[in-house]
LOSEPA-650264 format. One line per field, with one value per residue: residue number from 0; residue in one letter; z, x, y of N, C-alpha, C in turn. Coordinates in steps of 0.02 Angstrom, whole numbers, padded with zeros to 5 digits. Layout:
seq c(NUM_...);
type c(a_...);
nup c(Z_...);
neast c(X_...);
nnorth c(Y_...);
caup c(Z_...);
caeast c(X_...);
canorth c(Y_...);
cup c(Z_...);
ceast c(X_...);
cnorth c(Y_...);
//
This chain:
seq c(0_1_2_3_4_5_6_7_8_9_10_11_12_13_14_15_16_17_18_19_20_21_22_23_24_25_26_27_28_29_30_31_32_33_34_35_36_37_38_39_40_41_42_43_44_45_46_47_48_49_50_51_52_53_54_55_56_57_58_59_60_61_62_63_64_65_66_67_68_69_70_71_72_73_74_75_76_77_78_79_80_81_82_83_84_85_86_87_88_89_90_91_92_93_94_95_96_97_98_99_100_101_102_103_104_105_106_107_108_109_110_111_112_113_114_115_116_117_118_119_120_121_122_123_124_125_126_127_128_129_130_131_132_133_134_135_136_137_138_139_140_141_142_143_144_145_146_147_148_149_150_151_152_153_154_155_156_157_158_159_160_161_162_163_164_165_166_167_168_169_170_171_172_173_174_175_176_177_178_179_180_181_182_183_184_185_186_187_188_189_190_191_192_193_194_195_196_197_198_199_200_201_202_203_204_205_206_207_208_209_210_211_212_213_214_215_216_217_218_219_220_221_222_223_224_225_226_227_228_229_230_231_232_233_234_235_236_237_238_239_240_241_242_243_244_245_246_247_248_249_250_251_252_253_254_255_256);
type c(m_l_s_g_l_h_t_w_t_l_t_a_i_a_i_a_a_g_v_a_m_l_w_a_f_a_r_c_s_d_q_a_r_i_e_v_a_k_r_k_l_r_a_h_l_l_a_f_r_l_f_s_d_e_p_r_l_i_f_r_s_q_k_q_l_l_i_w_n_a_r_y_l_a_l_m_l_r_p_t_l_v_m_m_l_p_l_v_v_l_l_w_h_l_d_a_v_y_g_h_r_p_l_s_p_g_e_a_a_i_v_t_a_q_m_d_a_g_a_n_l_l_a_a_s_p_t_l_a_g_r_g_v_a_v_e_t_m_p_l_g_l_q_d_a_r_q_f_l_w_r_v_r_v_v_e_p_a_s_s_a_n_s_r_a_v_v_m_q_l_d_g_a_s_v_e_k_i_v_q_s_g_a_g_l_d_y_l_s_e_r_r_v_g_s_w_f_t_w_l_r_y_p_a_e_s_r_l_p_a_g_p_v_e_w_i_e_v_r_y_p_s_a_d_i_g_v_f_g_i_g_m_h_w_l_i_w_f_c_i_v_n_l_f_t_m_l_a_l_r_k_r_f_g_v_t_f);
nup c(00755_00732_00825_00975_00952_00817_00813_00890_00819_00695_00734_00772_00648_00576_00646_00621_00482_00472_00526_00431_00318_00353_00359_00224_00164_00215_00151_00016_-00017_-00042_00087_00123_00015_00019_00140_00110_00010_00086_00174_00082_00037_00155_00171_00059_00082_00198_00145_00087_00193_00239_00132_00093_00040_-00075_-00229_-00337_-00277_-00213_-00321_-00374_-00268_-00270_-00392_-00365_-00260_-00322_-00403_-00310_-00241_-00339_-00353_-00226_-00226_-00329_-00268_-00171_-00244_-00288_-00166_-00128_-00234_-00222_-00101_-00129_-00207_-00128_-00018_-00070_-00105_00023_00083_00004_00048_00184_00185_00159_00280_00380_00325_00300_00363_00410_00364_00472_00564_00483_00407_00253_00087_-00068_-00212_-00348_-00516_-00640_-00812_-00960_-01107_-01219_-01181_-01189_-01111_-01126_-01178_-01086_-00945_-00795_-00638_-00458_-00316_-00140_00000_00161_00146_00097_-00058_-00109_-00216_-00391_-00532_-00572_-00718_-00786_-00928_-00991_-00901_-00901_-00800_-00674_-00535_-00368_-00216_-00062_00094_00253_00336_00408_00540_00526_00502_00476_00425_00286_00248_00207_00055_-00113_-00266_-00434_-00583_-00755_-00921_-00912_-00842_-00682_-00547_-00396_-00244_-00092_00056_00189_00365_00534_00679_00717_00676_00519_00351_00224_00083_-00042_-00180_-00309_-00439_-00614_-00693_-00693_-00659_-00590_-00488_-00402_-00330_-00266_-00182_-00099_-00133_-00248_-00425_-00544_-00653_-00831_-00929_-00953_-00847_-00774_-00645_-00478_-00344_-00171_-00080_00058_00216_00254_00379_00535_00639_00818_00908_01055_01091_00985_00824_00677_00513_00452_00378_00409_00544_00526_00448_00539_00647_00577_00525_00645_00699_00605_00618_00752_00755_00660_00679_00741_00638_00558_00463_00361_00302);
neast c(-00093_00005_00147_00146_00235_00225_00098_00116_00218_00156_00052_00124_00178_00062_00014_00119_00107_-00018_00008_00102_00020_-00073_00012_00053_-00070_-00108_-00018_-00036_-00165_-00300_-00352_-00437_-00527_-00585_-00653_-00747_-00821_-00875_-00958_-01050_-01109_-01172_-01262_-01348_-01402_-01472_-01566_-01659_-01740_-01788_-01858_-01956_-02084_-02072_-02051_-01975_-01865_-01810_-01768_-01672_-01580_-01542_-01473_-01366_-01310_-01258_-01163_-01074_-01036_-00962_-00858_-00801_-00755_-00661_-00568_-00520_-00454_-00318_-00232_-00264_-00214_-00079_-00047_-00077_00013_00137_00072_00017_00134_00190_00093_00107_00234_00213_00126_00211_00270_00170_00062_00083_00160_00318_00368_00335_00436_00435_00325_00233_00244_00202_00300_00317_00359_00365_00362_00431_00351_00394_00425_00422_00329_00304_00418_00512_00614_00623_00713_00710_00797_00828_00891_00905_00775_00649_00606_00456_00378_00363_00388_00244_00170_00087_00018_-00060_-00048_00088_00174_00272_00252_00296_00290_00358_00447_00494_00634_00754_00847_00888_01041_01061_00969_00949_00982_00905_00844_00781_00834_00818_00842_00861_00881_01020_01029_01026_00920_00893_00798_00756_00694_00598_00586_00528_00509_00472_00498_00492_00536_00454_00507_00418_00420_00540_00598_00621_00610_00642_00536_00441_00522_00523_00410_00440_00569_00657_00749_00885_00873_00817_00928_00945_00842_00737_00647_00526_00483_00500_00418_00374_00239_00183_00099_-00054_-00079_-00143_-00148_-00142_-00264_-00310_-00329_-00402_-00403_-00355_-00355_-00210_-00224_-00348_-00333_-00229_-00295_-00393_-00318_-00244_-00346_-00405_-00297_-00282_-00405_-00398_-00291_-00311_-00349_-00239_-00149_-00213_-00308_-00446_-00573);
nnorth c(-00612_-00464_-00399_-00293_-00191_-00166_-00106_00013_00080_00097_00181_00296_00332_00360_00473_00562_00569_00629_00758_00803_00806_00904_01015_01022_01042_01166_01250_01232_01262_01379_01453_01558_01573_01447_01453_01552_01486_01381_01454_01507_01389_01343_01449_01439_01314_01341_01426_01341_01303_01426_01482_01392_01398_01467_01432_01485_01549_01439_01359_01444_01447_01312_01307_01395_01325_01211_01273_01333_01221_01154_01246_01237_01103_01114_01199_01115_01022_01043_01042_00911_00831_00861_00799_00668_00584_00565_00505_00386_00318_00304_00219_00104_00058_00043_-00064_-00169_-00189_-00195_-00262_-00396_-00547_-00623_-00791_-00929_-01050_-01205_-01173_-01163_-01091_-01009_-00996_-00892_-00872_-00754_-00753_-00676_-00601_-00670_-00797_-00976_-01083_-01218_-01273_-01239_-01282_-01256_-01254_-01260_-01221_-01228_-01131_-01161_-01181_-01293_-01361_-01418_-01462_-01505_-01393_-01300_-01257_-01118_-01085_-00983_-00875_-00860_-00912_-00996_-01104_-01150_-01246_-01208_-01235_-01176_-01238_-01236_-01156_-00981_-00899_-00767_-00618_-00624_-00752_-00860_-00922_-00944_-01016_-00999_-01088_-01071_-01103_-01087_-00969_-00887_-00850_-00771_-00767_-00693_-00772_-00734_-00760_-00792_-00683_-00510_-00334_-00315_-00268_-00334_-00420_-00454_-00470_-00485_-00388_-00343_-00225_-00047_00040_-00041_-00079_00030_00008_-00111_-00107_-00176_-00275_-00297_-00261_-00383_-00473_-00449_-00553_-00700_-00695_-00595_-00560_-00626_-00703_-00719_-00776_-00707_-00735_-00647_-00520_-00454_-00308_-00283_-00200_-00140_-00272_-00321_-00390_-00305_-00236_-00155_-00037_00015_00055_00148_00247_00289_00344_00440_00524_00569_00639_00744_00810_00849_00937_01033_01168_01223_01226_01313_01270_01235_01127);
caup c(00752_00739_00893_00996_00922_00753_00824_00913_00765_00645_00763_00767_00577_00557_00675_00583_00415_00479_00535_00367_00272_00372_00338_00152_00146_00232_00105_-00054_-00026_-00030_00144_00123_-00035_00043_00192_00076_-00022_00138_00197_00030_00037_00212_00160_00011_00115_00244_00105_00075_00249_00247_00076_00070_00004_-00133_-00276_-00378_-00236_-00201_-00382_-00379_-00218_-00294_-00443_-00331_-00220_-00368_-00425_-00255_-00226_-00389_-00336_-00166_-00247_-00367_-00221_-00134_-00290_-00289_-00108_-00128_-00281_-00194_-00048_-00151_-00230_-00071_00025_-00102_-00098_00093_00096_-00027_00088_00248_00177_00162_00351_00423_00291_00297_00413_00385_00374_00534_00552_00462_00368_00181_00047_-00141_-00249_-00417_-00564_-00698_-00870_-01007_-01159_-01269_-01152_-01208_-01051_-01143_-01191_-01030_-00891_-00738_-00575_-00400_-00259_-00080_00051_00221_00124_00059_-00115_-00100_-00276_-00457_-00557_-00604_-00769_-00807_-00994_-01005_-00858_-00910_-00734_-00643_-00464_-00325_-00145_-00023_00166_00294_00373_00448_00571_00486_00537_00464_00398_00215_00234_00173_-00013_-00166_-00326_-00493_-00640_-00818_-00981_-00892_-00801_-00612_-00515_-00325_-00208_-00020_00091_00257_00415_00602_00706_00720_00633_00458_00286_00186_00011_-00074_-00251_-00340_-00506_-00661_-00722_-00649_-00635_-00540_-00431_-00356_-00287_-00228_-00183_-00046_-00162_-00311_-00484_-00577_-00714_-00894_-00943_-00966_-00787_-00759_-00572_-00438_-00285_-00116_-00053_00131_00244_00276_00452_00565_00698_00876_00936_01115_01090_00927_00761_00631_00457_00470_00343_00447_00602_00500_00429_00600_00683_00533_00523_00711_00705_00564_00648_00816_00748_00602_00698_00756_00573_00521_00406_00358_00244);
caeast c(-00085_00073_00166_00128_00282_00196_00042_00141_00255_00107_00017_00169_00183_-00003_00012_00167_00079_-00072_00039_00130_-00035_-00100_00061_00049_-00136_-00108_00024_-00056_-00235_-00322_-00397_-00487_-00579_-00620_-00699_-00803_-00861_-00913_-01012_-01101_-01145_-01217_-01315_-01397_-01438_-01520_-01620_-01711_-01787_-01818_-01902_-01986_-02146_-02055_-02016_-01925_-01805_-01781_-01732_-01613_-01532_-01515_-01424_-01307_-01280_-01218_-01105_-01026_-01008_-00910_-00801_-00770_-00717_-00603_-00519_-00492_-00420_-00245_-00198_-00274_-00167_-00011_-00038_-00095_00069_00177_00033_00013_00200_00196_00050_00140_00288_00186_00097_00265_00288_00113_00009_00099_00209_00365_00349_00356_00471_00391_00268_00242_00224_00205_00347_00292_00404_00330_00405_00416_00302_00423_00443_00383_00327_00303_00486_00556_00623_00656_00723_00712_00834_00820_00943_00865_00705_00638_00561_00415_00341_00390_00359_00178_00169_00024_00035_-00095_-00021_00160_00202_00289_00240_00321_00276_00419_00435_00552_00654_00815_00857_00927_01096_01054_00904_00943_01016_00859_00830_00771_00872_00787_00887_00825_00922_01087_01025_01010_00882_00887_00746_00759_00635_00604_00548_00540_00467_00505_00474_00531_00511_00451_00520_00375_00434_00600_00576_00673_00604_00654_00473_00413_00568_00502_00358_00471_00640_00695_00803_00911_00835_00837_00967_00908_00830_00667_00605_00506_00485_00492_00380_00355_00176_00183_00031_-00080_-00077_-00178_-00117_-00186_-00286_-00350_-00345_-00443_-00367_-00379_-00310_-00168_-00246_-00405_-00306_-00192_-00342_-00425_-00270_-00228_-00403_-00412_-00243_-00296_-00461_-00378_-00239_-00323_-00351_-00171_-00117_-00254_-00335_-00517_-00590);
canorth c(-00539_-00439_-00379_-00225_-00144_-00147_-00060_00077_00114_00119_00239_00354_00351_00390_00540_00603_00581_00678_00824_00822_00822_00970_01065_01028_01070_01238_01288_01221_01278_01447_01445_01611_01557_01387_01475_01586_01434_01346_01498_01509_01325_01343_01498_01414_01259_01372_01455_01290_01305_01492_01499_01329_01411_01509_01387_01519_01558_01373_01338_01487_01422_01248_01321_01423_01272_01170_01313_01340_01154_01141_01288_01208_01043_01137_01225_01058_00976_01052_01012_00838_00802_00868_00750_00600_00543_00540_00461_00321_00286_00284_00161_00047_00032_00021_-00130_-00218_-00198_-00209_-00300_-00467_-00568_-00673_-00861_-00961_-01113_-01259_-01148_-01167_-01032_-01019_-00955_-00882_-00839_-00727_-00753_-00622_-00617_-00714_-00862_-01035_-01124_-01289_-01295_-01220_-01332_-01222_-01289_-01216_-01249_-01187_-01125_-01155_-01188_-01354_-01356_-01478_-01482_-01491_-01331_-01300_-01205_-01089_-01059_-00919_-00823_-00861_-00918_-01059_-01101_-01203_-01240_-01214_-01236_-01158_-01298_-01229_-01089_-00935_-00867_-00695_-00601_-00640_-00815_-00905_-00899_-00993_-01000_-01027_-01097_-01078_-01090_-01064_-00908_-00900_-00796_-00784_-00729_-00701_-00796_-00708_-00796_-00770_-00629_-00445_-00280_-00324_-00246_-00396_-00415_-00504_-00481_-00457_-00370_-00325_-00159_00009_00068_-00086_-00080_00082_-00023_-00165_-00088_-00208_-00314_-00270_-00281_-00445_-00463_-00458_-00623_-00717_-00688_-00527_-00553_-00687_-00681_-00763_-00753_-00710_-00733_-00583_-00513_-00398_-00279_-00286_-00135_-00156_-00343_-00338_-00391_-00254_-00223_-00097_00023_00043_00091_00206_00299_00316_00387_00495_00570_00600_00688_00802_00846_00877_00988_01076_01239_01243_01239_01361_01235_01218_01087);
cup c(00759_00810_00909_00967_00854_00762_00844_00858_00711_00670_00757_00695_00555_00584_00635_00513_00419_00487_00468_00317_00289_00350_00263_00130_00159_00181_00031_-00068_-00013_00025_00144_00075_-00014_00096_00162_00044_00029_00164_00146_00028_00096_00202_00113_00038_00163_00207_00091_00131_00254_00193_00048_00030_-00056_-00184_-00317_-00340_-00221_-00261_-00390_-00329_-00239_-00346_-00411_-00288_-00263_-00390_-00370_-00233_-00276_-00374_-00275_-00185_-00287_-00321_-00182_-00178_-00286_-00227_-00104_-00174_-00255_-00142_-00073_-00167_-00172_-00025_-00004_-00095_-00026_00108_00064_00020_00158_00243_00180_00234_00392_00390_00290_00352_00381_00398_00442_00518_00536_00419_00294_00147_-00027_-00170_-00321_-00458_-00625_-00756_-00917_-01064_-01210_-01244_-01176_-01149_-01066_-01154_-01133_-00976_-00831_-00678_-00519_-00344_-00200_-00036_00117_00208_00084_00003_-00118_-00163_-00338_-00482_-00590_-00653_-00787_-00873_-01007_-00964_-00865_-00842_-00718_-00567_-00429_-00254_-00108_00052_00202_00338_00418_00480_00527_00528_00528_00429_00326_00198_00201_00104_-00056_-00227_-00385_-00550_-00702_-00875_-00963_-00851_-00730_-00581_-00442_-00293_-00134_00006_00164_00305_00485_00624_00706_00671_00570_00398_00241_00111_-00023_-00144_-00270_-00414_-00550_-00685_-00670_-00618_-00580_-00479_-00380_-00308_-00242_-00224_-00134_-00072_-00227_-00369_-00513_-00637_-00775_-00909_-00952_-00907_-00774_-00684_-00540_-00370_-00234_-00085_00023_00158_00263_00352_00473_00623_00756_00904_00993_01114_01031_00864_00710_00574_00469_00438_00379_00506_00580_00483_00489_00635_00642_00532_00589_00721_00666_00592_00712_00808_00692_00620_00713_00692_00532_00459_00414_00296_00252);
ceast c(-00012_00085_00142_00173_00256_00141_00068_00178_00207_00069_00060_00174_00119_-00009_00059_00140_00022_-00045_00068_00076_-00067_-00053_00057_-00016_-00138_-00071_00004_-00128_-00247_-00374_-00453_-00544_-00617_-00671_-00759_-00849_-00904_-00970_-01068_-01142_-01195_-01275_-01368_-01433_-01490_-01579_-01675_-01763_-01824_-01869_-01935_-02051_-02135_-02016_-01962_-01860_-01770_-01741_-01668_-01559_-01502_-01461_-01359_-01272_-01235_-01155_-01052_-00997_-00952_-00848_-00763_-00727_-00655_-00548_-00485_-00449_-00345_-00211_-00207_-00225_-00095_00003_-00044_-00034_00113_00138_00027_00078_00210_00155_00077_00190_00265_00156_00149_00286_00229_00059_00020_00150_00257_00339_00374_00394_00422_00333_00284_00219_00231_00255_00323_00344_00364_00379_00386_00373_00329_00438_00395_00383_00328_00373_00534_00557_00658_00664_00727_00747_00827_00881_00908_00791_00700_00589_00522_00381_00383_00359_00291_00176_00099_00036_00004_-00066_00054_00195_00221_00280_00270_00294_00341_00401_00500_00570_00714_00817_00901_00980_01095_00988_00895_00975_00971_00844_00812_00808_00841_00838_00845_00870_00990_01087_01003_00976_00872_00834_00751_00692_00643_00559_00567_00493_00507_00475_00516_00495_00512_00461_00479_00398_00501_00586_00635_00670_00616_00589_00443_00457_00552_00448_00387_00546_00684_00754_00825_00870_00862_00881_00924_00901_00756_00620_00591_00508_00478_00467_00372_00291_00175_00112_00011_-00081_-00117_-00136_-00167_-00200_-00333_-00374_-00386_-00399_-00397_-00329_-00273_-00194_-00305_-00380_-00267_-00240_-00377_-00379_-00253_-00283_-00412_-00358_-00258_-00354_-00441_-00331_-00253_-00324_-00281_-00133_-00157_-00285_-00409_-00529_-00660);
cnorth c(-00521_-00414_-00309_-00172_-00121_-00094_00010_00115_00138_00180_00302_00378_00385_00461_00587_00619_00632_00749_00848_00841_00889_01026_01077_01060_01145_01279_01281_01240_01352_01446_01498_01595_01494_01407_01511_01535_01396_01388_01503_01445_01322_01391_01471_01353_01287_01403_01405_01290_01371_01507_01436_01340_01457_01466_01421_01529_01492_01351_01379_01463_01355_01259_01348_01370_01228_01208_01317_01273_01136_01183_01261_01147_01062_01164_01169_01014_00982_01023_00936_00804_00806_00815_00678_00558_00520_00494_00391_00283_00262_00222_00098_00015_00010_-00048_-00185_-00233_-00224_-00252_-00374_-00483_-00618_-00744_-00886_-01025_-01169_-01238_-01148_-01102_-01050_-00970_-00953_-00845_-00818_-00721_-00696_-00647_-00667_-00784_-00917_-01083_-01198_-01315_-01281_-01275_-01299_-01268_-01238_-01252_-01201_-01186_-01110_-01162_-01252_-01341_-01421_-01502_-01471_-01426_-01342_-01242_-01183_-01052_-00991_-00862_-00814_-00864_-00990_-01051_-01162_-01192_-01253_-01212_-01219_-01218_-01288_-01160_-01046_-00902_-00791_-00682_-00624_-00707_-00866_-00878_-00958_-00969_-01037_-01030_-01109_-01058_-01060_-01001_-00926_-00839_-00814_-00739_-00745_-00727_-00776_-00747_-00771_-00715_-00565_-00396_-00280_-00293_-00307_-00382_-00470_-00520_-00449_-00448_-00349_-00253_-00104_00035_00025_-00090_-00026_00057_-00077_-00154_-00127_-00249_-00282_-00296_-00346_-00429_-00475_-00532_-00637_-00707_-00614_-00513_-00622_-00667_-00737_-00735_-00762_-00706_-00662_-00581_-00452_-00371_-00284_-00217_-00150_-00228_-00366_-00337_-00343_-00246_-00157_-00033_00056_00084_00153_00263_00330_00365_00449_00547_00606_00654_00752_00843_00881_00937_01038_01150_01265_01260_01289_01332_01224_01177_01058);
//
């Protein structure tokens, strides 16, 4: 499991995200119309019990229930879309901190290099060298996936956070990828990419230079955070804290949903 520092920082981020979502929801939603829609839904649900022996009234209430349910969902759509994009970006980056852990001394990992569509893996002869990292295998080429894979192992103490790396050589071009190890609250750079769009997902390292390699990746082990001594995926704990925060503070922000 990750350290207690991971759990406390994730909890603080989840609370802050819940407050930010309430603030955004309050300003992007029509609270008055949402409240009306909720009252109408409750009224038509109550009609099922009051007029259980009146089929005509029941059918009418069912129709109105569907109409007001659609209106309620439409009112919830705009604030949901406003919150969705920043939330997805936040979760992407949180996974780099809380979803995986750095390699431990002596631990092995797989390095994968993804080649572009024009690459001929049968004719290519890539090499991989390590700095503070031992390369234990020859390259394994996957023709259909256009990938080369190596197994590497951390062997030397690092003098700085970015001192361990692997360097891939192919057709005179050189591609370097940081290999992170040790303990601590680190933003793990799993993948170094070439395109601007993908770089928004993996921004920890600079973009790859133009060449046959689309991206190069180190597969770090998955990790859980500790919550009261129980291992738990970080996203579960984030959602629990985030939801509790929103429910606890919704009246203070004047929000109903």
